[in-house]
TIKE-678890 format. One line per 5 residues: number of its first residue (from 0); their letters; for each residue x, y, z of C-alpha. Coordinates in nm, 2 decimals, m for minus. Layout:
residues N
NUM	a	X Y Z; ... $
end
This chain:
residues 603
0	mtaee	13.38 m6.39 7.92; 13.36 m6.58 7.60; 13.31 m6.96 7.56; 13.66 m6.99 7.44; 13.80 m6.81 7.74 $
5	fqhia	13.59 m7.02 7.97; 13.74 m7.35 7.82; 14.07 m7.25 7.97; 13.93 m7.26 8.33; 13.66 m7.53 8.29 $
10	ksipa	13.87 m7.82 8.41; 13.97 m7.63 8.72; 13.61 m7.60 8.84; 13.54 m7.86 9.11; 13.30 m8.14 9.04 $
15	epgiy	13.15 m8.10 9.39; 12.85 m7.93 9.55; 12.89 m7.57 9.64; 12.82 m7.21 9.54; 12.96 m7.00 9.25 $
20	kyfdt	13.00 m6.63 9.22; 13.03 m6.42 8.91; 13.21 m6.09 8.91; 13.25 m5.82 8.64; 13.56 m5.61 8.55 $
25	anell	13.49 m5.37 8.83; 13.49 m5.66 9.08; 13.11 m5.62 9.14; 12.93 m5.93 9.24; 12.68 m6.00 8.96 $
30	yvgka	12.53 m6.34 9.05; 12.54 m6.61 9.32; 12.42 m6.96 9.25; 12.43 m7.31 9.41; 12.49 m7.64 9.25 $
35	khlrk	12.53 m8.01 9.34; 12.79 m8.03 9.06; 12.97 m7.70 9.02; 13.15 m7.79 8.69; 12.83 m7.90 8.51 $
40	rvssy	12.62 m7.60 8.64; 12.87 m7.33 8.55; 12.96 m7.49 8.21; 12.59 m7.48 8.12; 12.61 m7.10 8.11 $
45	fsktf	12.87 m7.11 7.83; 12.74 m7.39 7.62; 12.36 m7.34 7.59; 12.16 m7.12 7.36; 12.03 m6.83 7.57 $
50	ttykt	11.65 m6.79 7.59; 11.66 m6.44 7.74; 11.87 m6.13 7.67; 11.95 m6.09 8.04; 12.12 m6.43 8.06 $
55	helvq	12.33 m6.34 7.76; 12.41 m6.00 7.92; 12.52 m6.17 8.24; 12.76 m6.41 8.06; 12.91 m6.12 7.86 $
60	riari	12.98 m5.93 8.19; 13.15 m6.22 8.37; 13.52 m6.14 8.42; 13.60 m6.37 8.71; 13.44 m6.67 8.88 $
65	eftiv	13.48 m6.78 9.24; 13.38 m7.11 9.40; 13.32 m7.23 9.75; 13.29 m7.61 9.80; 13.06 m7.73 10.07 $
70	nseqd	12.97 m8.07 10.21; 12.60 m8.09 10.09; 12.34 m7.92 9.88; 12.17 m7.81 10.21; 12.49 m7.62 10.30 $
75	aflle	12.51 m7.47 9.95; 12.15 m7.34 9.99; 12.22 m7.18 10.32; 12.53 m7.02 10.20; 12.37 m6.90 9.87 $
80	nslik	12.08 m6.76 10.07; 12.30 m6.56 10.31; 12.51 m6.42 10.03; 12.21 m6.31 9.83; 12.06 m6.13 10.13 $
85	qfqpr	12.40 m5.97 10.22; 12.51 m5.85 9.87; 12.18 m5.85 9.67; 12.34 m5.92 9.33; 12.16 m5.76 9.05 $
90	fninl	12.10 m6.08 8.85; 11.96 m6.29 9.13; 11.60 m6.35 9.20; 11.48 m6.06 9.40; 11.21 m6.15 9.65 $
95	kddkt	10.99 m5.85 9.70; 10.93 m5.91 10.06; 11.08 m5.65 10.30; 10.82 m5.68 10.58; 10.91 m5.74 10.94 $
100	ypfii	10.69 m6.02 11.05; 10.53 m6.02 11.40; 10.59 m6.29 11.66; 10.41 m6.39 11.98; 10.67 m6.39 12.25 $
105	iknep	10.66 m6.59 12.57; 10.89 m6.38 12.78; 11.19 m6.53 12.96; 11.08 m6.44 13.32; 10.90 m6.59 13.62 $
110	fprvf	10.53 m6.65 13.52; 10.61 m6.54 13.16; 10.40 m6.27 12.99; 10.27 m6.33 12.64; 10.25 m6.04 12.39 $
115	ltrkk	10.31 m5.92 12.04; 10.66 m5.82 11.91; 10.83 m5.75 11.59; 11.18 m5.77 11.73; 11.34 m6.11 11.78 $
120	indgs	11.64 m6.09 12.01; 11.85 m6.36 12.18; 11.72 m6.31 12.53; 11.61 m6.67 12.60; 11.24 m6.60 12.54 $
125	dylgp	11.03 m6.83 12.33; 10.92 m6.67 12.00; 10.62 m6.82 11.83; 10.57 m6.74 11.46; 10.64 m6.54 11.26 $
130	ftgvk	10.29 m6.45 11.15; 10.19 m6.29 10.82; 10.00 m5.99 10.96; 9.96 m5.80 11.28; 9.58 m5.81 11.26 $
135	kvrel	9.59 m6.19 11.26; 9.82 m6.19 11.56; 9.60 m5.95 11.76; 9.29 m6.17 11.67; 9.48 m6.47 11.79 $
140	ldfir	9.58 m6.30 12.12; 9.22 m6.20 12.18; 9.12 m6.55 12.12; 9.38 m6.68 12.36; 9.28 m6.43 12.63 $
145	qtipl	8.92 m6.55 12.61; 9.04 m6.91 12.66; 9.36 m6.92 12.87; 9.40 m6.71 13.19; 9.75 m6.56 13.18 $
150	rnckl	9.88 m6.25 13.35; 9.94 m5.92 13.15; 10.09 m5.71 13.42; 10.47 m5.62 13.43; 10.52 m5.70 13.80 $
155	pltan	10.85 m5.88 13.88; 10.70 m6.20 14.01; 11.00 m6.36 14.16; 10.95 m6.63 14.42; 11.10 m6.39 14.68 $
160	niakg	10.87 m6.10 14.60; 10.56 m6.33 14.61; 10.67 m6.48 14.94; 10.71 m6.13 15.09; 10.35 m6.05 14.98 $
165	kfkvc	10.46 m5.74 14.78; 10.17 m5.76 14.54; 9.79 m5.77 14.54; 9.56 m5.92 14.27; 9.42 m5.67 14.03 $
170	leyhl	9.09 m5.64 13.84; 9.20 m5.90 13.59; 9.19 m6.16 13.87; 8.84 m6.06 13.97; 8.73 m6.08 13.60 $
175	gnckg	8.86 m6.43 13.57; 9.13 m6.34 13.32; 9.42 m6.42 13.56; 9.47 m6.68 13.84; 9.66 m6.44 14.07 $
180	pcegl	10.02 m6.57 14.06; 10.12 m6.24 14.22; 9.97 m6.35 14.55; 10.08 m6.71 14.51; 9.73 m6.82 14.41 $
185	qsved	9.87 m7.01 14.11; 10.17 m7.24 14.10; 10.45 m7.23 13.85; 10.35 m7.58 13.73; 9.99 m7.47 13.67 $
190	yqnel	10.10 m7.16 13.48; 10.33 m7.37 13.27; 10.04 m7.59 13.18; 9.85 m7.29 13.06; 10.15 m7.19 12.84 $
195	dqlrn	10.15 m7.54 12.69; 9.78 m7.50 12.60; 9.87 m7.17 12.44; 10.14 m7.33 12.23; 9.89 m7.59 12.11 $
200	lirgn	9.65 m7.32 12.02; 9.90 m7.13 11.81; 10.00 m7.44 11.63; 9.64 m7.51 11.55; 9.64 m7.82 11.77 $
205	lapvi	9.31 m7.77 11.94; 9.23 m8.13 12.05; 9.46 m8.14 12.36; 9.33 m7.80 12.46; 8.97 m7.91 12.44 $
210	rhfks	9.06 m8.23 12.63; 9.23 m8.03 12.90; 8.92 m7.80 12.95; 8.68 m8.10 12.95; 8.88 m8.26 13.23 $
215	emkeh	8.88 m7.92 13.42; 8.51 m7.89 13.37; 8.45 m8.23 13.53; 8.67 m8.14 13.82; 8.47 m7.82 13.89 $
220	aaama	8.14 m8.01 13.86; 8.26 m8.28 14.10; 8.36 m8.01 14.35; 8.01 m7.85 14.31; 8.17 m7.54 14.16 $
225	fekae	7.90 m7.51 13.89; 7.97 m7.15 13.80; 8.34 m7.23 13.72; 8.22 m7.54 13.53; 7.99 m7.33 13.32 $
230	itrkk	8.27 m7.08 13.24; 8.49 m7.37 13.13; 8.20 m7.52 12.92; 8.17 m7.19 12.73; 8.55 m7.20 12.66 $
235	iefle	8.51 m7.56 12.51; 8.21 m7.44 12.30; 8.41 m7.14 12.18; 8.71 m7.37 12.08; 8.49 m7.62 11.91 $
240	nyear	8.32 m7.35 11.70; 8.66 m7.20 11.62; 8.78 m7.54 11.51; 8.47 m7.59 11.29; 8.54 m7.26 11.12 $
245	svvan	8.91 m7.33 11.06; 8.94 m7.68 10.94; 8.96 m7.70 10.56; 9.11 m8.04 10.52; 9.12 m8.38 10.69 $
250	trmvd	9.21 m8.33 11.06; 9.41 m8.66 11.05; 9.64 m8.51 10.78; 10.00 m8.46 10.87; 10.15 m8.11 10.89 $
255	ldvfs	10.20 m7.97 10.54; 10.35 m7.67 10.36; 10.16 m7.59 10.04; 10.32 m7.38 9.76; 10.19 m7.26 9.43 $
260	ivken	10.33 m7.03 9.16; 10.20 m6.80 8.89; 10.47 m6.67 8.65; 10.43 m6.40 8.39; 10.74 m6.30 8.20 $
265	elawi	11.00 m6.19 8.46; 10.76 m6.17 8.75; 10.64 m6.46 8.96; 10.39 m6.48 9.25; 10.43 m6.76 9.51 $
270	nylmv	10.16 m6.84 9.76; 10.23 m7.03 10.08; 9.98 m7.21 10.30; 10.10 m7.35 10.63; 9.87 m7.64 10.73 $
275	rngti	9.88 m7.78 11.08; 9.64 m8.05 11.20; 9.41 m7.99 10.90; 9.39 m7.62 10.97; 9.55 m7.33 10.76 $
280	vqtet	9.73 m7.14 11.03; 9.93 m6.91 10.80; 9.90 m6.78 10.44; 10.13 m6.55 10.25; 10.18 m6.44 9.89 $
285	iraet	10.51 m6.28 9.78; 10.64 m6.15 9.45; 10.97 m6.25 9.30; 11.16 m6.08 9.01; 11.36 m6.31 8.79 $
290	hlded	11.66 m6.19 8.60; 11.77 m6.49 8.40; 11.57 m6.77 8.24; 11.48 m6.95 8.56; 11.19 m7.19 8.51 $
295	eaeil	10.89 m7.22 8.74; 11.04 m7.52 8.92; 11.36 m7.34 9.00; 11.19 m7.03 9.12; 10.95 m7.23 9.33 $
300	aftaq	11.22 m7.45 9.49; 11.43 m7.14 9.58; 11.13 m6.95 9.72; 10.98 m7.24 9.91; 11.31 m7.31 10.09 $
305	nmrvt	11.34 m6.94 10.18; 10.98 m6.92 10.31; 11.02 m7.23 10.52; 11.32 m7.07 10.69; 11.14 m6.74 10.73 $
310	fnsda	10.84 m6.91 10.90; 11.04 m7.16 11.10; 10.85 m7.45 10.93; 10.94 m7.80 11.03; 10.66 m7.97 10.83 $
315	peivv	10.78 m8.31 10.69; 10.60 m8.27 10.36; 10.55 m8.00 10.10; 10.27 m8.00 9.84; 10.36 m7.83 9.51 $
320	pmple	10.22 m7.83 9.15; 10.53 m7.98 8.99; 10.82 m8.20 9.08; 11.10 m8.02 9.26; 11.46 m8.10 9.35 $
325	fldek	11.43 m8.02 9.72; 11.76 m8.01 9.91; 11.65 m8.18 10.23; 11.60 m8.55 10.16; 11.39 m8.59 10.48 $
330	itvtv	11.12 m8.36 10.32; 10.86 m8.54 10.11; 10.77 m8.35 9.80; 10.41 m8.43 9.68; 10.25 m8.34 9.35 $
335	pkggd	9.89 m8.44 9.42; 9.65 m8.57 9.16; 9.34 m8.56 9.37; 9.20 m8.56 9.72; 9.24 m8.31 10.01 $
340	kkkll	9.60 m8.22 9.91; 9.49 m8.14 9.56; 9.21 m7.92 9.70; 9.47 m7.74 9.92; 9.69 m7.68 9.62 $
345	elsek	9.40 m7.54 9.42; 9.32 m7.31 9.72; 9.68 m7.19 9.72; 9.65 m7.12 9.35; 9.33 m6.93 9.40 $
350	naayf	9.49 m6.72 9.67; 9.78 m6.64 9.44; 9.54 m6.54 9.16; 9.34 m6.33 9.40; 9.65 m6.15 9.52 $
355	ieemr	9.75 m6.07 9.17; 9.41 m5.94 9.08; 9.39 m5.72 9.39; 9.74 m5.58 9.32; 9.63 m5.49 8.97 $
360	nrerl	9.31 m5.34 9.08; 9.50 m5.12 9.33; 9.73 m5.01 9.05; 9.44 m4.93 8.82; 9.26 m4.73 9.10 $
365	klsdr	9.58 m4.53 9.17; 9.61 m4.46 8.80; 9.25 m4.36 8.76; 9.26 m4.16 9.08; 9.54 m3.94 8.95 $
370	nadrs	9.40 m3.88 8.60; 9.03 m3.89 8.63; 8.82 m3.59 8.54; 8.60 m3.52 8.84; 8.40 m3.24 8.69 $
375	pmleq	8.09 m3.45 8.63; 8.09 m3.56 8.99; 8.13 m3.20 9.12; 7.86 m3.08 8.88; 7.63 m3.35 9.01 $
380	lqkdl	7.70 m3.24 9.37; 7.62 m2.88 9.26; 7.29 m3.00 9.12; 7.20 m3.22 9.42; 7.27 m2.94 9.67 $
385	qlpav	7.14 m2.66 9.44; 7.46 m2.47 9.49; 7.52 m2.14 9.30; 7.86 m2.26 9.17; 8.05 m2.59 9.10 $
390	prhie	8.21 m2.68 9.44; 8.57 m2.71 9.32; 8.69 m2.60 9.67; 8.53 m2.78 9.96; 8.62 m2.75 10.33 $
395	cfdns	8.49 m2.97 10.62; 8.51 m2.91 11.00; 8.48 m3.17 11.28; 8.53 m3.16 11.66; 8.72 m3.44 11.84 $
400	nfqgs	8.76 m3.52 12.20; 8.88 m3.81 12.42; 8.64 m3.98 12.66; 8.44 m3.65 12.68; 8.75 m3.45 12.75 $
405	ypvsa	9.02 m3.24 12.57; 8.83 m3.09 12.27; 9.01 m2.99 11.94; 8.88 m2.91 11.60; 9.01 m3.01 11.25 $
410	mvcfk	8.95 m2.89 10.90; 9.03 m3.06 10.57; 9.02 m2.91 10.22; 8.94 m3.08 9.89; 9.01 m2.91 9.56 $
415	dgvps	8.88 m3.05 9.24; 8.75 m3.35 9.43; 9.09 m3.45 9.58; 9.25 m3.37 9.92; 9.46 m3.06 9.93 $
420	ksdyr	9.67 m3.15 10.24; 9.87 m2.83 10.24; 9.55 m2.65 10.32; 9.45 m2.88 10.62; 9.43 m2.70 10.95 $
425	hfnvk	9.38 m2.80 11.31; 9.27 m2.59 11.60; 9.35 m2.61 11.97; 9.04 m2.46 12.15; 9.13 m2.13 12.31 $
430	tvegi	8.81 m1.96 12.42; 8.59 m2.26 12.53; 8.60 m2.41 12.88; 8.48 m2.77 12.92; 8.30 m2.97 12.65 $
435	ndfat	8.08 m2.75 12.43; 8.06 m2.88 12.08; 7.87 m2.58 11.95; 8.11 m2.32 12.10; 8.41 m2.52 11.98 $
440	mkeav	8.28 m2.54 11.62; 8.20 m2.16 11.63; 8.56 m2.08 11.74; 8.71 m2.30 11.47; 8.50 m2.16 11.19 $
445	srryk	8.55 m1.81 11.31; 8.93 m1.84 11.32; 8.95 m2.00 10.98; 8.75 m1.75 10.78; 8.87 m1.45 10.97 $
450	rleae	9.21 m1.56 10.85; 9.11 m1.61 10.49; 8.94 m1.27 10.48; 9.25 m1.10 10.62; 9.47 m1.28 10.36 $
455	gtpfp	9.24 m1.21 10.08; 9.22 m1.58 10.00; 8.92 m1.71 9.80; 8.65 m1.87 10.00; 8.54 m2.23 9.93 $
460	qlvii	8.21 m2.28 9.74; 8.10 m2.54 10.00; 8.16 m2.58 10.37; 8.05 m2.90 10.54; 7.99 m2.90 10.92 $
465	dggkg	8.01 m3.25 11.05; 7.76 m3.28 11.34; 7.41 m3.17 11.23; 7.19 m2.88 11.31; 7.35 m2.77 11.63 $
470	qlgaa	7.70 m2.73 11.50; 7.57 m2.58 11.18; 7.39 m2.31 11.37; 7.71 m2.23 11.56; 7.90 m2.21 11.24 $
475	meame	7.64 m1.98 11.08; 7.66 m1.76 11.39; 8.04 m1.73 11.35; 8.00 m1.62 10.98; 7.73 m1.37 11.08 $
480	elglt	7.95 m1.21 11.34; 8.23 m1.18 11.08; 7.99 m1.02 10.83; 8.05 m1.31 10.59; 7.70 m1.44 10.55 $
485	gsttl	7.65 m1.55 10.19; 8.01 m1.57 10.10; 7.99 m1.95 10.09; 7.73 m2.22 10.14; 7.73 m2.40 10.47 $
490	vglak	7.57 m2.74 10.51; 7.54 m2.96 10.82; 7.60 m3.34 10.80; 7.42 m3.56 11.06; 7.67 m3.81 11.20 $
495	neeel	7.46 m4.12 11.19; 7.19 m4.08 10.92; 7.41 m3.91 10.66; 7.14 m3.64 10.63; 7.23 m3.29 10.51 $
500	ffagd	7.09 m2.98 10.67; 7.07 m2.62 10.54; 7.03 m2.33 10.77; 6.66 m2.24 10.81; 6.53 m2.56 10.65 $
505	keslk	6.30 m2.78 10.85; 6.35 m3.09 10.64; 6.68 m3.26 10.58; 6.81 m3.37 10.24; 6.89 m3.73 10.18 $
510	lpyns	7.10 m3.81 9.88; 7.07 m4.16 9.71; 7.29 m4.40 9.90; 7.52 m4.50 9.61; 7.52 m4.16 9.44 $
515	eslkl	7.86 m4.01 9.35; 7.77 m3.69 9.54; 7.72 m3.88 9.87; 8.03 m4.09 9.81; 8.24 m3.77 9.78 $
520	irrir	8.08 m3.63 10.10; 8.15 m3.96 10.28; 8.51 m3.95 10.17; 8.55 m3.59 10.29; 8.39 m3.67 10.62 $
525	devhr	8.61 m3.98 10.68; 8.92 m3.77 10.60; 8.83 m3.50 10.85; 8.77 m3.78 11.11; 9.11 m3.93 11.04 $
530	fgitf	9.29 m3.60 11.04; 9.12 m3.49 11.36; 9.18 m3.81 11.55; 9.54 m3.83 11.44; 9.60 m3.47 11.56 $
535	hrsqr	9.42 m3.54 11.89; 9.63 m3.86 11.95; 9.95 m3.67 11.88; 9.85 m3.40 12.13; 9.77 m3.66 12.40 $
540	srgtf	10.10 m3.84 12.34; 10.30 m3.52 12.38; 10.12 m3.45 12.71; 9.94 m3.14 12.58; 9.62 m3.25 12.75 $
545	knele	9.60 m3.32 13.12; 9.38 m3.60 13.25; 9.13 m3.47 13.51; 9.24 m3.76 13.74; 9.60 m3.62 13.74 $
550	sipgi	9.47 m3.32 13.93; 9.39 m3.54 14.23; 9.67 m3.50 14.48; 9.85 m3.84 14.52; 9.74 m3.97 14.18 $
555	gktta	10.01 m3.98 13.92; 10.00 m3.98 13.54; 10.04 m4.36 13.50; 9.76 m4.44 13.74; 9.53 m4.19 13.58 $
560	enllk	9.60 m4.32 13.23; 9.56 m4.69 13.34; 9.22 m4.60 13.50; 9.10 m4.43 13.18; 9.22 m4.72 12.96 $
565	tfrsv	9.04 m4.97 13.19; 8.71 m4.79 13.26; 8.70 m4.56 12.94; 8.58 m4.24 13.11; 8.60 m4.03 13.42 $
570	kriks	8.22 m4.05 13.45; 8.24 m4.43 13.47; 8.52 m4.41 13.73; 8.31 m4.18 13.95; 8.04 m4.45 13.95 $
575	ltkee	8.27 m4.73 14.07; 8.21 m4.89 14.41; 8.49 m4.88 14.67; 8.56 m5.25 14.60; 8.59 m5.21 14.23 $
580	leaav	8.83 m4.91 14.26; 9.04 m5.09 14.52; 9.07 m5.39 14.28; 9.21 m5.16 14.02; 9.45 m4.93 14.21 $
585	gaska	9.47 m5.06 14.56; 9.31 m4.95 14.89; 9.52 m4.63 14.95; 9.48 m4.47 14.61; 9.11 m4.58 14.60 $
590	avimr	9.05 m4.39 14.92; 9.22 m4.08 14.78; 9.01 m4.09 14.46; 8.68 m4.16 14.65; 8.74 m3.87 14.89 $
595	yfsee	8.82 m3.63 14.60; 8.50 m3.71 14.41; 8.29 m3.69 14.73; 8.43 m3.34 14.80; 8.36 m3.24 14.44 $
600	kkd	7.99 m3.33 14.48; 7.97 m3.11 14.79; 8.11 m2.82 14.60 $
end
């Protein structure tokens, strides 16, 4: 559309707040924008000198313009935002942020459970968040569990079920992690009070939580319950230490949202700090792609409003590096010149700069990882290990088991210093009964190189046996029985000391800690661990392995798995007292398990 063509429709454009949509000749939506005065905003596209080619290109493609009048700028923003998300017009700012953020949910049920979720549904539950990373949420939940006793079982704790005495307290009650609402030992009001403390914790409002525990400690002390008072005192100390680590600004400061921006050509990075009660409780940096000649203030205003919606922020003030036209008149926009708010803004800018540098470093590493010549590193490894040839083909074996049960083996292959994943192999143990690392390693090595010999495939120049002298001896024995001694070099790697062992040598070889040779060996070792553990986990999840406890008549899979998760090993379960076992599974199942293990000892 030319400027002359636009003049014919200019007077028909409303002088009201609203959104405008540009379409091309194929009726494709090109751009959605908002304006407090539609006529002035749209006219500016056809009267100004373009500073970018893309703006010029957009105007040249416009064949039709649509308008929607709304009551306020806030309504225009909400409509613009929903249309951009729905249609993703090619000329709009593209926020490169497709993550699903985690929430902490307070479940809509009697004595609500509290746990992590990424799905927010309309079920009446209370969703706290979202949070910028699952690791942070798990750390927060661990922190909460150390401080506030809440149930984590899935029992239907209706008033009727509790009155009928259907449930018994579990180990969590005896450990002090739950107050036993399942047996009516905790009232609904007391449980709700604990949830209120949890909400304060998540919002970074620690003062009322600390006051609550101080009052509780005094009550325990007055009742001569000194052990309970000491437990509560430790919670207070934990919270005070947590607060001391977290506060980065004046604790009397009002709730704030802090935004900063770094713009380079058509890319912009926006950092967001959510500050509550002087504590940074959230931080996030996202990237935005600009397609027209939007300035920093326009990009920042657009992104800030989106991020406040995403993170359910109700802070009455935002801190930014430049004046912005913010739609909600109730929000105070502050451009600080000094003091704590200026320090927070500088911290936000520092986070944005760090994010950009890290992103570029990752890109450089990926580039160098693809193109680097690893010959010097492999030649150094040949020299350090005194190998007869450059180890361009390396294989590494490792055994994996779960709580001393269910052994498997894994092998990874590196060619020219990089993983060759098509050559990775895993081995379900076939000939070994029980846990025998040496025999398991022997079987895996034997099966691998018997297969290579039969196929006529070249052998690796170096084979690493993760596990030290014992496993190395078993691997050497396998090669001897196959008549393949000398066809490759085998070396053992001690798990803890990173020492290398050669067959027949009394002394180990220790490579310099930061040498390129040892870095490569570490990388290969870590990769075989990852591959082995991943395979082992998948086998367990498919039910390939059978828990020893499942063989006890009357003990099902769920009970067996819960016992292993709680006590970590069958050996530990065998050592439990009758009372400890009853607290975990109840009296009847505990009796069955105790009887089974006692009969096993007789045999």
